[in-house]
C-alpha positions in Angstrom: 53.3 5.5 23.0 53.4 9.1 22.1 53.5 10.1 25.7 56.3 7.6 26.4 58.2 9.0 23.3 58.0 12.5 24.7 58.8 11.6 28.4 61.3 8.9 28.1 63.0 8.5 24.7 65.4 5.7 25.8 62.6 3.5 27.1 60.5 4.2 24.0 63.4 3.2 21.7 63.9 -0.1 23.6 60.2 -1.0 23.1 60.1 0.2 19.5 63.2 -1.9 18.6 61.4 -5.0 19.9 58.5 -4.2 17.5 60.8 -3.5 14.6 62.5 -7.0 15.0 59.1 -8.7 15.0 57.9 -6.7 12.0 61.1 -7.6 10.1 60.5 -11.3 10.7 56.9 -11.0 9.4 58.3 -9.2 6.3 60.8 -12.0 5.6 58.2 -14.7 6.0 55.9 -13.0 3.6 58.6 -12.3 1.1 60.0 -15.9 1.2 56.8 -17.9 1.5 54.1 -15.6 0.1 51.3 -13.8 1.8 48.7 -16.5 1.7 48.4 -20.0 3.3 47.4 -22.8 1.0 45.5 -24.8 3.7 41.8 -24.4 4.1 41.1 -25.4 7.7 42.3 -23.3 10.6 44.2 -26.2 12.2 46.0 -26.9 8.9 46.8 -23.2 8.5 48.3 -23.1 11.9 50.4 -26.1 11.2 51.5 -24.7 7.9 52.5 -21.4 9.6 54.4 -23.2 12.3 56.3 -25.2 9.6 57.2 -21.9 7.8 58.5 -20.4 11.0 60.5 -23.5 11.8 62.0 -23.4 8.3 62.9 -19.8 8.8 64.6 -20.5 12.1 66.6 -23.4 10.6 67.8 -21.0 7.9 68.8 -18.4 10.4 70.6 -21.1 12.4 72.5 -22.3 9.3 73.5 -18.8 8.4 74.8 -18.2 11.9 76.8 -21.4 12.0 78.3 -20.6 8.6 79.4 -17.2 9.9 81.0 -18.8 12.9 82.9 -21.2 10.7 84.2 -18.4 8.6 85.8 -16.5 11.6 
């Protein structure tokens, strides 16, 4: 990545921005739902994590629709 940064800053910024978006979503999930999963088994943990992500997406969709209504 350092080589890409030095040689092609525009391309680097495009890739880095994708990473920053993903990291911000992880940060929100941890802040809202906590850092630990309460389930013990891997399958249950995966389901719990999926439900948290779905809940997050519904919240984002609701905020987006509210912003559209306020225009």
